[in-house]
N, C-alpha and C positions, 0 to 999 in steps of 0.2 A: 484372501480367497476371491477368485473370479467367479461370478455368478452365472454367466451366460450359458454354460454347458448344462445347467440344471433344467432349462426350459425347452419344451418340445415344440412350442409354437411362438410366433411373434418374435420381437426383438428385445434383447437386454442391452440397454445403453449403460456401459460402465464408465464412470468418471473419476472414481477414487483411485489415484495412482496412475492415471492416464486414460485417454479416451479410446474406447473400443465399442463397436456395435456387433453384437453376437446373435446369430439366429441358428436354427438347426442346419448343420453342415456348412455354415458360412460365418466367417469372422472378418470384419472390416476394421483394421487397426491403423490404416493410413488413408487419409482423405486427400482429395485432389488439391485443396489449398487449406491453409490454417483457418481461413474465414469459413470455409465449408464446415469444418469440424466444429468451429465455435458456434455456428448457427445451429447445428444439430444439438450441441450441448445446451445451449440456451433454451431451445424448445423443450428438451427433455427435462431440464431442471425446473422449468416454470410451466407445468402442464395445466395450471388451474384455469386457463382461458385461452382462446385464440389470440394471437398477437397481430396487431396492425402492421402491415408492411412498412409503413412510415416509421413506426417505432423501432422495428428491426434495423431499418436503414440508419436511423439516428444512432443506434447502439453500435453497429458493426462497421458502418462506412461513413462516419461523420465528416471526414475530410473531403469526400468526393462531391462533385456538383450533382444536382438532382437526377438528371438523366443517366449519368454514369452510375450513380449509386443504385438506381432501380435496376439497371442492367446487371450490376454486380449481384444483387439479390436474386434476380431471375436465374442467372448463371449458377449461383450456389445451389438453388433449389433443384435445378436440372441435374447437377452433379450428385446431389443427395439421392435423387430418384435412381440414378445409375448405380451408385455405390450401395444402396439398400435394395438392390434388385433381388426380390424374392416373391413368392406368391402373395405375401401380405403387403408388399412394399407400397402398392397404390393406395391401400387403406391406411398404412402407417403414417404417411405424410399427407395431410389434408390442407389443400390450398383453395382460396377463393380469390376474387379480384382484389380484395382488401385485406385479407387475413391469412395467416399461416399457423398451423398447429400440428401436433402429433396425435394420432388416435391412441390414447393411453390404454384402451382395452387391449391393444396389440403391442404395447411398449411398456417395459418395466425399466427401472433404473436401480443401480446398486445404492445410490444415495437414499432413495425412498425406502429400500429394504433396510438399510442401516438405521434410519430414523424410526421406522416402524418397530424394529427390535427394541429400540430404546423406549418407545411409547409403551410397549408391552411390559417391559421391565418395571416401568413406573406404575403400571396398573396391577401388578401382582402384590399379594399380601404377604407372601412368605419369602424368606431370604433365598431358599434354594431355587424357587421359580424365577425370582429376579436374576439370580446368578446365571441361570440358563439363557435367558434372553440377552443379558449383558455379554455373555460369551459369544452368542450369535452376532451381536453388533460389532464387537471389537475384531472378530474374525472377518467380517465383511469390509472393514476399513482397510483398503489395499494401499493407502498412501494419501498424500494431499490431493485435494480436488483439482483436477485439470492442470497438472504442472506444465509450465511453458506458456500458459495463457495469462496475460496480465491485465485483462479488462477489469474495470472497477468492481463489477458484481462478483467476478471470480475471486478476487483477492479478499473481499468481505466474507464470502461464504467459505473460502479456505480456512480462514481463522475461526469462524463459527464452528465448522465441522471438526476441525482439529481440537477445539476446546471440548466439544461433546465427547470425542474419542478419549481424550485425556481423562475426563471425569469418569467415563465408563470404566476405564482401566482401573482407576483407584477404587471405585465402588465394587468392582468385581473382586479385586484383591482383598478388600475388607470382608466381603461375604465369604470368600474361601477361607480366610483366616478364622472367621467365626465358626466355620464348619469343621475346623481342624485340619484343613488341607493347606498347611503352611507352605510347603514347597511350591504348590501351584500358585498360591498367593504371591510368593516371592517372584515367580516368573513374570506375573502380570505387573507387579510393582516395578520391576526393572524396566518393563516396556513403558510404564507411565513416566518414569524419569526421562527416558529417551524421547518421549513425545513432547515433554515440556521441561527442559533442563533448568529453567528459571523458577520453577515451582518448588519453593522450599519445603512445603508440606509433603510433596511426593518424595523428596530426599529423606525427610524425617521418617516417613512410613517405611521406606526401604531399609533405613538403618535399623529400625525396630525389628523388621523381619530377618535381617541378617543376624541380629542378636538372638532372636527366637530360634533360629536354626543353627545356633552355636558357631557363628562365624564372626567373632568380634573384630578381627583384623579387617574383614571386608566392610563391616559397619564403619570403622574408623576411616578406611580409605574412601568410603562414600562421603563421609563428613569433609574430608580434604577436598574431594571433588566439588562438593557444595561450596566450600570456601572459594575455590578457584573460580567457579562459574559466577558467583555473586560479585566477586572482586572485578573480574574481567568485563562482565557484561553490564553490571548495575552500579559498580563502585560502592558496594555495600558489603556487610558481613552477616553471617548467620544470626538468627534470632536466639533469644534466651533458651527456648525449649530445645532447639537443636544442639546448642552448646552444652546444656545440662546433660542431655542424653550422651553426647560424645564423652564428656568428662566421666560419667558413671561407667561407661564401657571401658574407658582408658584405665580406670582404677580397678578393673575386674581382676581378681586373683588369677594368676597363671598367664596373664598377658605380659610378656616380657618385652624389653626394648628391641629384641631381635625380631619379633613378629608384629610389633605395633608401628604404624606409620607415625611420622613426626607431626604433631598437631600444632598448627600455628593459628593465630587470630582468635583465640578464645577470650575475646574482650567484648566489652559493650559496643554495640553498633553505633557508629557516628551518624547522627541525623543529617539528612541532606537539607540544605537551606537554599531556596531558589529565588532568583530575582523576580520571576513571573508573579509571585504572590504579592509583590509590592508594585505591581503594575508595569514591570519592565517587559516589553515585548521584543520582537526582532529575533535575529539569529542567535542560537545557543553557542557559546564559545566551545572550541574544540576540547578544552580541558574539562568541561562541565560534566558532572555525573548525572545531570538532568536529562541529557540526550538519550533517547530510546531508539536503539537500532530496530529497523523493520526489514521486511523482505526486500523492499526497494533499495535499501543500502547495499545489500549483497549484489543485486542486479546492476547497480551503478558501478560498483567496484569492478565487477567482472567485465562490464562493457568497456571501461577505461583501460583495463589491462589488455583487453583484446584489440584495443585501438580502433574501436568503431568509428565510422565517419561522423555520424551525428547521433547524439543521445538527447532525447527530448524528455524534460521533467515537467509534467503538467499537474497542476493542482490548484484548488481554490485558494483565496487569500488565507494566510496564517495556517497552512498545513505543514510547514517545515521545509519548503523547497530550498531556501537559502542555507539552512543548517545542513541539509543533505548534500547540497552542492559543495559546501566548504569541506565536508568530510571526504567526499569523492576526490576532489582535487588534491587533498592532503595525501591520499593513497598514491595518486599519480606522481606527486613530488617525491615520495619515498621510493618509487620505482625508477626515478631518474628522469622523468619527463620535465620539460619546461612548462610552466603553468602561468596562465594569464587569467585574471578574474576581473570582469567588467560589469559593474553595476549600472545598468542603463537608466536607473532613476536619477543619476547624476547629470544626465543630458539636459541642457537648458533649451528653451525655445529657440535661442540663437543657433544652437548646434543643429536643431531640427529644421532650420529655415531653408536649407538647401542640401542637395546631395554632396556638394563640395565641402561644406562645413562639417557635415556628419562624418564623411569618410576621413577628413583631416583629423578630427578629434579622436576617432577610433585608432588611427595610425599613431597618434601621439601617445595614447594610452598603451599601445603595444610597445612602443619604444621605451617609455618610462619603466614599465614593469619588467621588461626583459633586459633593461640597461643596454640597449643596442647602440652601436656607434653610428650607424647609418641614419641620417636625418630624413624624415619623409620627403622633405623638399628636394633631396638629391635624386629621388626617383620620380618625382611628380613632373608631368609635362602638360602645358596648357593645351596642347593639341589633342590630348587624350581625355576621355571621360573620367569623372571622379572614381567610378567603379574600377575601371582599368588601371588607373594610377594606384588605387589601394591594393588591388590584386598583385600588381608588380612589386609593391613594397612588401607584402606578406611573403611572396615567393622568394624574393631576393634577401630581405633583411631578417625575416622571422624564420623561414624554413632553410634558406641558404643551401649549402652543399653538404651539410653534415647528415647524420643519421639519427639524431635525437628526436624523439616524438614530442609533439607540442599539444597541450590541452588548453583550449580557449573556452573558459566558462563564462557564459553570459547570463546574468540574472536580471529579472524584471524586464524581460524582452517585450512585454505588453506595451511598453513605452513607445515602441516603433509601429504598433499596429495602426494607430490613428494618424500616422505621419505618411505623406506621400513618398518621402525619402526612404521610409522603412522598406517599401516594396523592392527598392534597388538592392538593399542589404540582403533581403531574403533571396532575391533572384541570384545574387552572387554566391551565397551559401549553397544553394541548390546546384549551381554550376560547378562548384568545387567538389561536391559529392559525385556529380556525373563524371568529372575529370578523373577522380579516383578510380571509378569503375572502368573507364575507357583506357586509362594509362596506369596500370597497377604498379609500375616501377617508378612513377613520377613522384614529385615532392609532396603531393596532396595526401599520399598514403600515410604520412607522418602527422597529419593534423586531425584532431578530434574536436568537434564543436559540442559542448554541453550546454543546452539551452533550457532555461527555466522560465515558465510563463503560466498564466492563469486563463487567459481568454481562449475562446475557440477560434483557432487560426482561420478556419474556412469562412468565417463571417467577414474577414477582412481581405483575404487573398483569394480572389476569384479564379485566377489562372493557376490551377494546382500543378501544372507542369513547371511552374517557376516557384514552387514552394518547397522549403526544406521540412515542412511539418507532416508530410505524408510519405517520407522516405526513411526517416531515422528510426532508431529503436525508441519506442515510446514507453516511458515509465510513469505510472500514475501515483500521485500523492493524495491520500485521503485523511479523514479524521481518525482518531484512535479507535481501535476496536475494544471490545470488552476485555480481551486478554491483555491488550497493551495497557489499558487503564489499571488492571490488576498489577502488572509489572511495575508501573510507575508508583502505584500505591506502596509497593515493597520498598522502593527507593526512599519514600518519605516516612519510613518506619511504620507503615501500615496504620495510618489514622482511620481508614475504613476497615472495620473489624469483621464485617460479615457481607454475605452476598447481597442482602437487601440494601445495604448502604452503597455498594458499588452501583447497583441498579438505579438508586436515587440520584447519584452523581451523574450517571450517564443520561438520565432523563433531563437533567438540568443543562448539561454541557454538550450533549450529543457527541462527545469525544473530540470537540474542537480543541486542538492542542493548547493554545494560549490560555483559554478559559479553564481547561482541565488542570493544567499545571498550577494555575493561580489558585484554584479551589483547594488542591492538595496541599499547597503551601500554607494556606490559611488554616486548614484542618490540623496540620502538623503543629502550628503555633498555638493551638488550643481552642480555636473557634469550633463551634458545633456545626454539623451539617444543616440542622434546622435554621440556625442563624444565617448561614450563607444563603440558603434557599430563600429566606425572607428578604435579605437586604441586597442580594446580587442585582436585581433589576432596577434598583433605585438610582437616581441621578448622582447621589453622593456615595454610592456603594462601591464595592471592590472594582467593578468593571464599568463605572459610570462614564469615564472618558472614552473607553472603547465603544460603548453602546451609543454615546452621543455622536461619535465619529461615523458609526454605521448609519445612523439616521440622517446625518448631514449629507453623506454620500448618496443616499437614496433620494433625498429631496431635491438634488440637482436635476433629476429627471422625473417629472410628474407622472409619466407613463409607468415608470417602475413602481412608484408609490401606489398607484392604483392597482397594479398587479399584485402587490403584497397585500393590499386590502382584500382583494378577491381570495387570496390564499387564506387569510385570517377568517373569512366567511365560509370556508370549506369548499371553495370553487377551484377549478383547475386553471392553469395558465395556458391560454390558447396559442401563444406565439412561441415557437421553438427558439427563435433568435433571442427573444427577451429572456426566456428561461436560461439560456446559456450565459447571457450577460449577468443575470442575478447569481447564477451558480459560480461564475468566475470571481465575482465580488465576494463570495463567501456568505451570501445571505440565505440561499436555499441549497438543498441537496436533492439527489435523485438521479436516476439514469436517463430520464427523458421528461419532457414537459408534462406528459400524462401521469407521471408518478412523482411529481415534485412536492416537496414539503419544506417548511422552514428548517434551517440547519439545526437548531437546538431549542429546548424549552425556554432557555433564558432569552433568546431573540424573540420568540413568540410572545412571551409575557411583556417584554419591553415595548415591542412594536405595537402590540395591541393597545397599550396605554395611549400611544401618540397617534395612531392611524385609524382607530375605530371609535 
């Protein structure tokens, strides 16, 4: 349901299912630029305080130089005033020399209305009143938050709101079933399964309701669907309760083989055993059932299939960039593309000593992986620069005269940021992107660069006209959300049996993938959560080596150590560049220096022992 038409004054900012601004006799559904819409959405979603202009610049224009980013913000604000042109517009957007906000007495949002309906449901004492507010909430949920925006804060809130919607659907179905309105309960239960197909409990509830409405064949088909989803997405099988229910329905009198689905997989689930629990980090093998697909997986696959020019995969240390990249290029292989994977951690100091040696080793890597007959030396000329020589080799030997697409995946690209030679590589990548736009029929249209990195590129590349990091499709990698931790818990045969245990694990790990998987592996092997919480920060504990490495990395730069001390004392980091450095290293999290915090409870407890 879209809300805007209900209000006679002010603006309704709708963000669930898409961004719209609705006022009496006026609807703004398309904004001048995506950043203009993103600015409005951020202000509407975070109405609790005025936002510093510098904070908004860091969030929306991090790649631009300071003067350009300030101009971009001013331009976006000007367009917002034009697009929200109404008698209330001047009051709806409130700006000062340092801050920007919306006058929330004149602005409402569908997200706030959705959450308010949920709060009212929690405050009611009777089931029928709770059901009324829950019905309001689920009808307000028009779809995922701000689809098409991939900023970190959007992705986090998308998952949170989708989780609230899913829980509300299940609660509403339960209240309606209790009231005897079984058909209505069935309709909401179907929506709950669609909202989260990986939630086995939702499938179980739907099977029960099919049974209660005398639809045993539909109940068994639902079980088959549960089997398929768990196998395809999680590498798991249904739990004992779902199997028992399916078996009882299958043996129901009158259910003949002609109208009963074939039931496979009514066997005990096979536990997942993961290497992370034994301290094994790094990329997750393609065949592993430990890998959890996220929204970014779909975005990467679609980008590679569209043959985007540049795909940027950015995330802090140990958020799964390498595992994501491996799966993306496997899809490209299956679609017939030629694939190259270059791990830049393998570059030695000798390789980085000069542009000549750097481009030579990159050319050798391309030749070896693609098994090319043309030797780089055959196209190298002393009278040409190393970059020109390398470009000639890529154009002639790699792209050639065929029509096969080529995906070059580059991992750990941070290795180049501190090297003067890296600038030449980035400049060349940007030139290829520009060539593709200027000559759509040329060879560069067949090349896709997939670049994985952690550092903020704008800290190292000052001339953004020569950077590939502000022109490509940007995909963000973050820590696991609560819903993702619950999905992983299912893969480990649910050692966390209740919501409180999931919250305790999240408090300890912050969703950090390596630590989260390690903890779940230990829980599955029989350790208690209390034991893990007690010993995890110890030097000889489960993550002792990982934590010691984190501390050693910090101690290499005394300034960073002092900033972490300030965080542990409850103070803010005053330096944005240092904040980005700590976030890239995976030590802290947050959208800006002003909202920075240590990445997880485990890091806080360990670092407090050594730094305070």
